[in-house]
N, C-alpha and C positions, 0 to 999 in steps of 0.2 A: 142797326150799327152803321156809323158814318163810313164814308169811303176812306177817310184818313185812318180810322181805327182798323178797318178791314185790311188796308194796305200794310199796316204795322203787323197785323196778325199773320200776313203771308211772308213776312221777312224772317229769314233765318239769321239769328244773331250769334249763335255759337254752335259749331259742329266740328267734331274731331274724328269722324268716321274713317276718313281716308288720310293716313299718315303722310303720304307723299304730297298730297294737295295742301294739307295743313302747313307743311314745311315750305311749300313753294308760293303760297298766297300771301298777300299783304292784308287782304280783307275778303270777306264774303260778298259776292256780287249778286244781289237780289234782282228780281224782275222790276221793271218800271212801267208806268202807264196806268190808265184807268183800271180799277178793280172790277168794273162791269163792261170791259171792252168787248166789242163784237168780234174783234180780230186780234189774235195773239200770234206773234212770231217767236219761234223757238230755235235758238242756235245750239251749238254744242257745249261751249265753255268760254269763260272770259279769257281774253288775251292780255297782253301787257298794258295797253291803254285802259282797258276795262278794270283790270286789277288796281291800277293807279287811281282811277277816277270813281270807281265804285258803281258803275252803270254799264249795262250791256250795250254792245255795238256803238262805241263812241270813237273808234279809230277810223282808218280809211274805209273799212267795210261799213262802218256806221254811216259815213258820208254817202256811200253808194246807196244804202238802204233809205236814208233820208231823202235823197234825190228821187228815187223811184216812188216813194210815198207821195212826194210833192207832185210828181207827174201824174199820179193816180188821183190827185185831188185831196190827199190826206196830209196830215202832219204827224210827227212822232207822238204828240200829245193825244192823238185820236186812237192809238193802238197800244197794246201791251207787248213788251219785248222781254224775253227771259231766256234762260239757257237750261239745257239738260243737267249740267253740272255747274255749281255756283262758285267754284274756286278754280283759280288758274292752274292748269297742269304744268309741270316743269318743262321748260324749253318750248312751251306752246304745243306740246305733243297732244294727240287725240286722247281724250279720257279713256281709261281702261274700262272693261266691261263691269268689273266690280265697283268702280267709282260711279259709273252710270247707275248701277243698281242701288248703290247707297244713297244716291241723290234723287232717285225716281219718286219716292214718296213725297218729297217737297214739291216737285213739279205736278204730280197727280193732285195734290191738295190745292195748288194754285189754279190749275185748270178747272177743278170741280167748283171752286169758289167763284172764279171769274165767269165760268159758264159761257164761253164765247160761241159765236155762230160758226167760226172757222179757226182752225189752227194751221199755221204755215210753218213747215219745217225747212230751215235754211241749211241745206247741204246734206251730205251723206250720213253723218253720224246721227243727228236727230231724226232723220227720216227712218233709218234702220232701227234705231232704238225704240221709236214709238210705233212703228209698224211691225216690229218683231221679225223682220226678214231682210234678206239682201235687197238693196235698192240701187238701180242704175239711174242715178239722179238726172243725168243729161237727157236720157230718153223718157223718163217718167215725170220730169218737171212739167207742172201745169195740170197733172192728174189729181183727182180727188178720191180719197179712200175713207172708209169707215175704220176707226181704231178705238181701242179702249185703253185708257190710262188710269190705272187704279179703278175707282168706281165710276169714272166719267167716260161716257161714250162721246167721242168727238169726230167731227168731220175734218179731215186732214188733207191739206194741199201740199204736195211736194214741190220744193223750189230749190233752185241753185243757191249756193252760198254767194253772198255779194262779192266776196273776195275772188270768186271765179272770174268775174268781169274785169278785175284788175290784172289778172294773169293772161286772160284771153278776151280781148275786146269783142270778139265775135259772139260771146255769150251774153253781151249786154242787152240785146233786144229780147232774148228769151227771158232773162231775169225781170226786166221791166214789164214785159207782157204778163208774167205770172203774178207780179204784184198788182197789176191792174185787175187781173182776174180775181185775185183775193179780195180786193175792195168791192168788186161787183157781187161776189158770192156772199160776202158778209153784209150786204145791203148798205154799203157805205158810199157807193158811187152813183151819181145821177145817171139815169138812162136817157136815151133820146126822147122817150115819151114823157119825161119829166118825173117819172116815178123812181123807185129804187129796185134793184135786182135783189133777189133773195135766193137762198138755197133751194127753195121750192120751185124756182123757175128753171132749174137745170136738171 
């Protein structure tokens, strides 16, 4: 199966499981990026810009993420970016637990098919949703955990949401450092010895 057909396979084209989200969205926002990406970033849900453009993390938070990827030696095209919920919640509220549950199967299928080396959760909602527990993102940012999403076992790196750096510039260094760590753990960053780091090195 080609990457293009696999990507189409992972796209949700019609879903009406969550009435409030169906009413509030203008489109379903699917994940973007390589279908064999070693690194997958997971946010909580689309915002206004994402809903308008049909792509995750394209607003101000997306610019912060793009800049951090660039500083880590990566481009957006090198990673896959997706969300726990694929439709914009009303007034940009956090998705409710039933909405997260309704959309979890789509995310589980996406992660199983992409089979990344590392999943990075951007912020509290995706971190708690995928780890199944309360997460103190500020103190746990940069830590790696084992998680299960559907049938997929994943290595998960907790990360601040890029928007946190817009509201509190003191968080920028921690966010950028975690993205660099993600690149290293996924084997996408050159090491000083000229090789690549992998999960087995940590």
